[in-house]
C-alpha positions in Angstrom: 81.5 95.4 97.8 84.5 94.1 99.9 85.2 96.2 103.2 88.3 96.7 104.7 89.8 98.6 107.6 93.5 100.1 107.8 95.1 101.7 110.9 98.3 103.8 110.1 100.6 105.3 112.8 102.2 108.6 111.6 105.2 110.0 113.0 104.9 112.4 116.0 107.0 115.1 114.3 104.3 116.0 112.0 101.8 118.6 113.8 99.1 120.8 113.2 98.9 121.9 109.3 101.7 119.4 108.4 99.6 116.5 109.8 96.5 117.5 108.2 98.1 118.0 105.0 99.7 114.4 105.1 96.2 113.0 106.1 94.5 114.7 103.3 97.3 113.4 101.1 96.7 109.6 102.3 93.0 110.1 101.8 93.2 111.3 98.1 95.5 108.3 97.5 93.0 106.0 99.1 90.3 107.6 97.4 91.8 106.8 93.9 91.4 102.9 94.6 88.6 102.9 97.3 85.6 104.6 98.6 86.4 105.9 102.1 83.3 105.2 104.5 85.2 106.6 107.5 88.3 108.3 108.8 88.9 108.4 112.4 91.8 110.4 113.9 92.7 108.6 117.2 95.3 111.2 118.4 99.0 111.0 119.7 99.4 107.5 121.4 102.4 105.9 123.1 103.6 102.9 121.1 104.1 99.5 123.0 107.6 99.4 121.3 110.0 101.6 119.7 109.4 101.7 115.9 111.9 103.4 113.7 113.3 105.2 116.8 110.0 106.5 117.9 108.0 105.9 121.2 104.7 107.5 120.0 102.7 108.3 116.8 99.4 109.7 115.4 96.9 106.9 114.7 94.6 107.2 112.1 91.9 104.4 111.2 90.2 104.3 107.8 87.4 102.1 106.8 86.8 101.7 103.2 85.2 99.7 100.5 86.6 98.3 97.0 83.6 98.4 94.6 85.3 95.8 92.0 84.0 92.2 92.7 86.7 90.5 91.1 88.8 88.9 93.8 92.3 89.3 92.0 91.8 92.9 91.2 90.7 93.8 94.9 94.0 91.8 96.0 95.9 94.0 93.7 94.3 97.3 95.0 95.2 96.1 98.7 98.8 95.5 97.7 98.9 98.8 96.0 97.8 100.4 99.3 100.1 98.5 101.3 103.0 99.5 99.1 102.0 103.2 99.1 101.9 103.0 103.0 105.4 101.6 103.2 107.0 104.1 101.0 105.8 107.1 102.9 108.6 107.9 105.4 106.0 109.6 107.6 104.1 106.4 108.2 105.8 104.3 111.0 103.4 101.3 110.7 100.5 100.2 108.9 98.1 97.4 108.5 95.0 96.6 106.3 92.6 94.1 107.0 89.4 92.8 105.7 86.1 93.1 107.4 83.1 91.1 107.5 
């Protein structure tokens, strides 16, 4: 299995129930493609620079695996995840990286 890690930064306007619902929505979408091994909510943090007019955001870190051993299919799944993150207005920034 291929292992990956992703960090997303969510807009600071989402709080309490709205934030939890959004994180659940992202978890559900990731679960369609991957096996989530860990989710860490790192809290509200100040950004190093302004992103989309915001100076802070909620950090959430995911560790997940892709069961498919086909390299091309794994790349396609990662592209789908990145695309999903980009079209979510609530996500300020995101990154997906492979792990050893």
